[in-house]
DRENDO-485687 format. One record per atom (N, C-alpha, C): x, y, z. Coordinates in steps of 0.2 Angstrom, whole numbers, padded with zeros to 4 digits, always signed. Example, Ala and Ser with C-alpha at 12.3 -4.5 7.8 and 13.67 -1.06 7.14 Angstrom:
BEGIN
+0066-0028+0039
+0062-0022+0039
+0066-0016+0039
+0064-0011+0035
+0068-0005+0036
+0064+0000+0039
***
This chain:
BEGIN
-0528-0687+0286
-0520-0681+0285
-0520-0679+0282
-0519-0679+0274
-0514-0677+0271
-0519-0673+0266
-0522-0676+0266
-0528-0672+0258
-0532-0666+0266
-0533-0665+0272
-0534-0658+0273
-0529-0655+0273
-0522-0657+0275
-0514-0651+0274
-0517-0648+0264
-0518-0652+0260
-0519-0651+0254
-0523-0647+0252
-0530-0647+0253
-0536-0642+0254
-0535-0635+0259
-0531-0636+0263
-0529-0632+0269
-0523-0628+0263
-0518-0629+0260
-0516-0628+0257
-0517-0624+0251
-0521-0628+0248
-0523-0626+0243
-0528-0620+0243
-0533-0618+0248
-0535-0613+0249
-0531-0608+0250
-0526-0608+0257
-0523-0603+0257
-0519-0599+0253
-0514-0601+0247
-0512-0599+0242
-0517-0597+0236
-0524-0596+0237
-0525-0596+0232
-0530-0588+0236
-0528-0590+0243
-0531-0584+0246
-0528-0577+0245
-0520-0581+0246
-0514-0575+0243
-0516-0572+0237
-0516-0575+0233
-0519-0574+0226
-0524-0568+0226
-0530-0569+0228
-0535-0566+0229
-0531-0557+0233
-0529-0557+0238
-0526-0553+0241
-0522-0549+0236
-0517-0551+0235
-0513-0546+0232
-0517-0546+0223
-0521-0548+0220
-0524-0545+0213
-0532-0542+0215
-0535-0544+0220
-0539-0540+0220
-0546-0533+0217
-0536-0528+0222
-0537-0521+0222
-0534-0520+0215
-0531-0523+0212
-0528-0522+0204
-0531-0523+0199
-0536-0530+0200
-0540-0532+0196
-0549-0530+0197
-0550-0528+0200
-0556-0527+0202
-0560-0532+0206
-0568-0529+0206
-0571-0536+0211
-0573-0540+0206
-0578-0537+0199
-0580-0541+0195
-0576-0545+0192
-0570-0543+0189
-0565-0548+0186
-0563-0553+0191
-0564-0554+0196
-0559-0557+0200
-0564-0562+0202
-0573-0561+0202
-0578-0566+0205
-0579-0569+0198
-0578-0565+0190
-0578-0568+0185
-0577-0574+0185
-0568-0570+0184
-0563-0578+0182
-0566-0584+0189
-0567-0582+0196
-0565-0587+0201
-0570-0591+0200
-0576-0589+0198
-0582-0592+0195
-0584-0597+0190
-0581-0597+0186
-0577-0599+0179
-0574-0603+0180
-0566-0602+0186
-0564-0609+0187
-0568-0612+0189
-0572-0611+0195
-0575-0619+0200
-0582-0620+0192
-0582-0617+0189
-0588-0619+0183
-0584-0626+0180
-0579-0625+0177
-0576-0627+0175
-0576-0635+0178
-0573-0633+0184
-0568-0638+0188
-0576-0644+0192
-0584-0639+0192
-0589-0643+0195
-0587-0649+0187
-0589-0647+0180
-0591-0649+0176
-0587-0655+0176
-0579-0656+0173
-0575-0660+0171
-0576-0665+0178
-0579-0662+0184
-0578-0665+0189
-0586-0669+0190
-0590-0667+0185
-0598-0671+0184
-0595-0678+0179
-0592-0675+0176
-0589-0681+0169
-0586-0688+0173
-0579-0686+0178
-0579-0691+0180
-0582-0695+0185
-0586-0690+0189
-0591-0696+0191
-0596-0697+0187
-0598-0696+0184
-0601-0701+0177
-0600-0706+0175
-0592-0706+0175
-0587-0715+0169
-0588-0714+0177
-0587-0715+0185
-0587-0720+0189
-0593-0722+0190
-0598-0719+0188
-0606-0723+0188
-0606-0731+0183
-0604-0727+0180
-0605-0731+0170
-0596-0737+0173
-0596-0736+0176
-0591-0742+0179
-0586-0742+0175
-0583-0734+0169
-0577-0737+0163
-0571-0728+0165
-0570-0729+0173
-0569-0726+0175
-0560-0730+0178
-0554-0724+0176
-0548-0725+0175
-0544-0725+0183
-0539-0726+0184
-0536-0719+0191
-0536-0717+0189
-0535-0714+0180
-0529-0707+0177
-0538-0701+0182
-0545-0705+0179
-0550-0701+0183
-0549-0699+0189
-0548-0704+0195
-0547-0702+0202
-0545-0698+0201
-0538-0696+0200
-0533-0691+0199
-0534-0683+0199
-0540-0686+0192
-0541-0678+0189
-0549-0677+0194
-0552-0684+0195
-0556-0678+0200
-0555-0676+0204
-0548-0677+0208
-0548-0676+0216
-0543-0667+0213
-0537-0667+0205
-0540-0661+0203
-0544-0657+0204
-0549-0658+0200
-0553-0656+0197
-0556-0651+0207
-0558-0657+0209
-0558-0654+0215
-0555-0647+0222
-0546-0647+0221
-0544-0645+0223
-0546-0638+0216
-0547-0640+0211
-0549-0631+0206
-0552-0628+0209
-0559-0633+0210
-0566-0628+0213
-0567-0623+0218
-0559-0626+0224
-0557-0625+0232
-0553-0620+0228
-0547-0617+0225
-0546-0613+0222
-0549-0609+0219
-0554-0609+0215
-0554-0605+0211
-0562-0601+0217
-0566-0604+0222
-0568-0600+0226
-0564-0596+0233
-0558-0601+0235
-0554-0596+0238
-0548-0592+0234
-0551-0591+0226
-0550-0584+0226
-0555-0581+0222
-0560-0579+0224
-0564-0576+0225
-0570-0577+0226
-0574-0578+0228
-0580-0578+0234
-0579-0577+0242
-0577-0581+0242
-0574-0580+0249
-0570-0573+0251
-0563-0571+0246
-0565-0564+0250
-0568-0559+0247
-0569-0559+0243
-0570-0553+0240
-0580-0551+0241
-0583-0555+0245
-0590-0557+0247
-0588-0552+0257
-0583-0553+0259
-0581-0550+0266
-0579-0542+0262
-0576-0541+0257
-0575-0535+0255
-0582-0531+0256
-0583-0533+0251
-0590-0530+0247
-0597-0531+0252
-0595-0532+0255
-0603-0534+0263
-0597-0526+0268
-0591-0527+0268
-0589-0520+0270
-0592-0514+0269
-0592-0513+0262
-0592-0508+0257
-0599-0505+0257
-0603-0512+0257
-0612-0510+0256
-0613-0504+0259
-0610-0503+0266
-0615-0503+0273
-0615-0494+0274
-0618-0493+0273
-0615-0485+0276
-0613-0481+0280
-0609-0477+0280
-0603-0480+0287
-0606-0475+0294
-0612-0475+0295
-0616-0469+0301
-0619-0479+0306
-0620-0483+0301
-0621-0489+0304
-0620-0496+0301
-0611-0495+0297
-0610-0503+0296
-0610-0507+0301
-0606-0504+0307
-0605-0508+0311
-0609-0515+0314
-0619-0512+0314
-0626-0515+0314
-0626-0519+0309
-0624-0515+0301
-0625-0518+0295
-0620-0525+0296
-0612-0527+0297
-0609-0530+0294
-0611-0537+0302
-0615-0534+0308
-0612-0537+0312
-0622-0543+0311
-0625-0540+0307
-0631-0542+0303
-0630-0550+0297
-0625-0545+0294
-0623-0550+0289
-0620-0553+0289
-0615-0557+0294
-0611-0558+0297
-0618-0564+0298
-0621-0562+0305
-0625-0567+0309
-0628-0570+0304
-0631-0569+0298
-0634-0571+0293
-0631-0578+0291
-0627-0574+0290
-0622-0578+0287
-0619-0585+0290
-0618-0584+0294
-0615-0589+0303
-0622-0596+0300
-0627-0592+0302
-0634-0597+0304
-0637-0599+0298
-0634-0595+0292
-0636-0602+0285
-0630-0605+0286
-0626-0605+0286
-0622-0612+0289
-0622-0616+0290
-0623-0613+0296
-0629-0619+0305
-0631-0624+0300
-0636-0619+0298
-0644-0624+0296
-0641-0628+0290
-0640-0627+0285
-0637-0631+0278
-0630-0635+0281
-0628-0635+0284
-0623-0639+0287
-0627-0644+0293
-0633-0642+0296
-0633-0649+0299
-0641-0653+0299
-0645-0652+0292
-0650-0651+0290
-0645-0655+0282
-0642-0651+0277
-0641-0658+0272
-0636-0664+0270
-0635-0664+0276
-0631-0671+0276
-0631-0675+0280
-0639-0678+0280
-0640-0684+0285
-0636-0693+0282
-0634-0695+0287
-0631-0699+0284
-0640-0700+0281
-0643-0705+0282
-0648-0710+0283
-0653-0708+0274
-0653-0700+0271
-0651-0697+0267
-0648-0692+0259
-0642-0699+0262
-0635-0696+0257
-0637-0702+0249
-0644-0708+0248
-0645-0709+0243
-0650-0704+0236
-0654-0699+0242
-0658-0698+0240
-0657-0692+0237
-0651-0687+0241
-0652-0681+0243
-0652-0678+0237
-0647-0679+0229
-0645-0675+0227
-0652-0675+0220
-0655-0678+0222
-0662-0675+0217
-0667-0674+0219
-0668-0670+0227
-0670-0667+0228
-0668-0661+0226
-0661-0663+0229
-0658-0652+0228
-0657-0652+0223
-0656-0654+0219
-0656-0651+0211
-0661-0651+0208
-0668-0653+0210
-0676-0651+0208
-0676-0643+0211
-0676-0644+0216
-0678-0638+0218
-0673-0630+0217
-0668-0632+0212
-0663-0627+0208
-0665-0627+0201
-0670-0631+0200
-0675-0632+0190
-0679-0627+0190
-0683-0625+0194
-0688-0621+0192
-0686-0612+0193
***
């Protein structure tokens, strides 16, 4: 329960950062900064997980892993999460904006539902990483 609270607060504070800075800084810089933060957090988290697999991890790496996970969440919450919705409404022509936003939002939710329903099955947790990453090699 405390972990859920920490994740929610991290997401909320990072979203507030985006709300107050995205108009001043611009959408592209916000996305670049957010994606850079997510990439750095993911790289360090990957290093920590490799150390866990090797059996050389310490309790400090456990806390670093938690911190990097929060860093990835903050990077997403201050860039991709709010900016995509702003762009979605700005890209659509004014004449058919309501239908365009409806289609893009429906596509987003249906895609998320399909990924959530099929990706993390308990029976497939041991092999999922290799096959998912193999799809991105091409």
